[in-house]
Every structure is written in C-alpha cells, then in structure tokens.
C-alpha positions in Angstrom: -9.1 -27.5 20.4 -8.5 -27.6 24.4 -5.0 -27.9 25.4 -5.5 -30.9 27.6 -6.7 -33.1 24.4 -3.9 -31.8 22.7 -1.1 -34.6 22.1 2.8 -33.3 22.1 2.9 -34.4 18.3 -0.6 -32.0 17.9 1.4 -28.6 19.7 4.4 -29.6 17.2 2.4 -29.7 14.2 1.1 -26.3 15.5 4.8 -25.1 16.3 5.6 -26.1 12.9 2.7 -24.5 10.9 3.2 -21.0 12.9 7.4 -21.2 12.5 6.7 -21.7 8.1 4.3 -18.3 8.5 6.4 -16.7 10.4 9.7 -17.4 7.9 7.7 -16.2 5.0 7.0 -12.9 6.7 3.5 -13.8 7.6 1.3 -12.7 10.7 0.0 -15.2 12.9 -2.7 -15.4 15.7 -1.5 -17.2 19.0 -1.5 -18.2 22.6 1.0 -16.0 24.7 1.3 -16.3 28.6 -1.1 -13.3 28.6 -4.3 -12.8 25.7 -4.0 -13.7 22.5 -1.7 -12.1 20.4 -1.0 -11.0 16.9 2.6 -12.0 15.8 5.1 -11.7 13.1 9.2 -11.5 13.2 10.5 -9.2 15.0 13.1 -8.3 12.3 10.7 -8.3 9.5 9.6 -4.5 8.8 7.3 -5.5 6.3 5.4 -8.0 8.7 5.7 -5.3 11.6 3.8 -2.6 9.0 1.0 -5.2 8.3 0.5 -5.7 11.9 -0.2 -1.6 12.2 -2.3 -2.3 9.6 -4.4 -5.0 10.5 -4.7 -2.9 14.3 -5.4 0.2 12.1 -3.1 1.4 14.4 -0.1 4.2 13.4 3.4 3.2 14.0 4.5 5.5 16.4 2.7 3.2 19.1 5.5 0.9 20.1 4.4 -3.1 19.8 6.5 -5.5 22.8 8.2 -8.6 21.3 8.6 -12.2 23.2 11.5 -14.4 23.9 11.8 -17.9 25.1 15.2 -17.3 27.0 16.8 -14.0 29.3 20.2 -14.8 27.9 18.6 -13.6 24.2 18.4 -10.2 25.7 21.8 -9.0 24.7 20.6 -9.9 21.1 18.4 -7.3 21.1 19.4 -4.5 24.2 22.8 -3.2 23.6 23.6 -2.4 27.2 21.3 -4.4 30.1 20.5 -2.7 33.0 21.6 -5.0 36.0 18.6 -4.8 38.3 16.7 -6.4 34.7 17.9 -10.4 35.6 16.6 -9.8 39.5 13.0 -8.8 38.0 12.6 -11.7 35.5 14.1 -14.2 38.0 12.0 -13.3 40.4 8.8 -12.0 38.8 5.4 -14.2 39.8 3.7 -13.3 36.8 4.0 -12.5 33.2 6.6 -8.8 33.0 7.4 -6.8 30.4 10.8 -4.7 30.8 10.8 -1.9 28.6 15.1 -1.5 27.6 16.7 1.5 26.6 19.0 1.5 23.2 17.1 -1.0 20.9 18.8 -3.1 18.4 18.4 -5.3 15.8 15.0 -5.6 15.7 12.4 -3.6 12.9 13.1 0.0 12.7 9.5 0.4 13.0 9.0 -2.0 15.7 10.9 0.5 17.8 10.2 3.5 20.1 10.9 7.1 18.9 13.1 7.0 22.1 15.0 3.7 21.0 13.4 1.9 23.7 11.4 -1.7 23.2 9.2 -3.8 26.0 10.6 -7.5 25.9 8.9 -10.5 27.5 10.6 -13.9 28.2 7.7 -15.7 27.9 6.8 -19.0 30.4 4.0 -20.1 28.1 4.4 -23.6 26.6 3.3 -22.3 22.7 5.4 -19.4 23.0 8.3 -20.5 24.6 8.5 -23.5 22.3 7.6 -21.3 19.1 10.3 -18.3 19.7 12.9 -21.3 20.7 12.2 -22.4 17.8 11.9 -19.8 15.1 15.3 -18.4 17.3 14.6 -14.7 16.6 12.1 -12.3 18.6 8.6 -12.6 18.4 6.0 -9.5 17.8 2.9 -10.0 20.7 0.2 -7.4 20.2 -3.0 -7.5 21.3 -5.6 -9.9 18.7 -8.3 -6.5 18.1 -8.3 -3.0 16.1 -6.5 -0.4 17.8 -9.0 1.4 20.2 -11.3 -1.4 20.8 -11.8 -4.1 23.7 -8.9 -6.3 23.9 -10.2 -9.7 23.9 -9.7 -11.8 27.1 -10.1 -15.2 25.4 -9.8 -16.9 21.8 -13.6 -16.4 21.3 -14.0 -12.8 22.0 -11.2 -12.2 18.4 -13.5 -10.3 15.8 -13.7 -12.5 12.9 -12.3 -9.6 11.0 -8.9 -10.1 13.2 -9.2 -14.0 12.6 -9.5 -13.2 9.0 -6.9 -10.9 8.2 -3.8 -13.2 9.5 -2.1 -16.2 7.6 -2.4 -18.2 10.1 -4.8 -18.8 13.3 -2.8 -21.0 15.9 -5.1 -24.6 17.2 -4.2 -24.6 20.5 -5.9 -23.6 23.7 -8.7 -21.6 21.7 -11.2 -22.8 24.0 -9.9 -21.8 26.9 -11.8 -19.5 29.4 -10.2 -18.5 32.0 -9.3 -15.2 32.3 -5.4 -14.1 31.8 -3.9 -11.9 33.7 -2.2 -8.7 31.8 1.1 -8.4 32.5 3.0 -6.2 34.4 5.3 -3.5 33.1 8.3 -1.9 34.0 10.4 0.6 32.6 14.2 0.2 33.2 16.7 3.4 32.6 20.6 3.0 31.9 22.0 3.5 36.1 18.9 1.6 36.6 16.6 4.1 36.6 13.1 1.9 37.7 9.8 3.7 36.5 6.7 1.5 37.0 3.9 1.4 34.1 1.6 -1.3 35.1 1.9 -3.4 38.3 
C-alpha cells in the first residue's frame, strides 16, 4: 500500500498492530527514516537475540536503536556529550550517533566497549511507533548478515518477511532509494569520530 493512499486511521491501525507485537517481545519489519528495518523492544534480551538469529549474525556486532525525541537519550546514555544536542538539531539527514556508556538496554544490544548507536527518527511511522511504545526500538537492516542491504521493501527476501511476527503495511510501494544515515561516534569530553558521512 502506498503512503499517499493511506488514511490516518489506517496508519494508526498499523501502529497499534506493530505496538502489540513489540510489547509481547515480537519482531517487526517496518519502515524507518532510512531503509526498512527489523525491530523489537530494545530492552528485551530475548527479542534482540531473535533478530540476531533472523540475520544469522553473531551478537558481537551491535545494532542501533531509534527514539522519537532527543529528551529520551538520557534514559539510555549515562552522560550525553554536549555536542550531541547541536549535531541532532543541525543535521539535515538521518544521523546515528554512537554514545559511550549505554544503560537500560538489553545487554546483547550494547557493544563490548559499552557504546550504543541511537538515532532520533523524524519519519512518520517509526516516530509515531516510538512515541506510542515509549521505549527505544531496535532498527537493523532487513537482510541476512553479509547479504546486500535491501533499499526498498520489494528487495526484502521472503526468508526475512516470513521470519518476523508482523510486516507493517505502510510505504511498501515506494521506489525512491533512501539515504543511509550519517554515523558519528562521540566520546567523553566531546571527542568526535566520523564513521560515515
């Protein structure tokens, strides 16, 4: 179904359906501000483990999470480098920031060095879903590890679609190629490292 053909009530129904799967510890396939993503409750270790299994990926490779509001960062990061606020405010495209000293997230989601990648999403569906869920949601590309990242919904394999608990029925017909997010790593004392522009 195309974005433009969906009413607000249909969008709200999709958000409710995805929300109901997330609160039960399920995995969803959903549109984000970049590519389509596999998502789950970022505080639920079993749900995170399932995504690693779906992607056939070792859990030493960290995944990022989405939130809908920068104010929620404080719930997941011990000390937010001052520079982060400006970067979020000034960024014109999706920006993933890797923060030090993650907290209140599933242990198997956080890197060995205790960092976590967090992006504040402004895309309609993922933002509203994060608002409703009131917790961070995992977002990782909808592919088996090592395979090409699908740029659009049509490129996602049946293997991935059939392995999740719910496929969101929104923006599935879009053919515009999304931009990947910029990735910046921030350390204590505003140490900055650009990983992907």
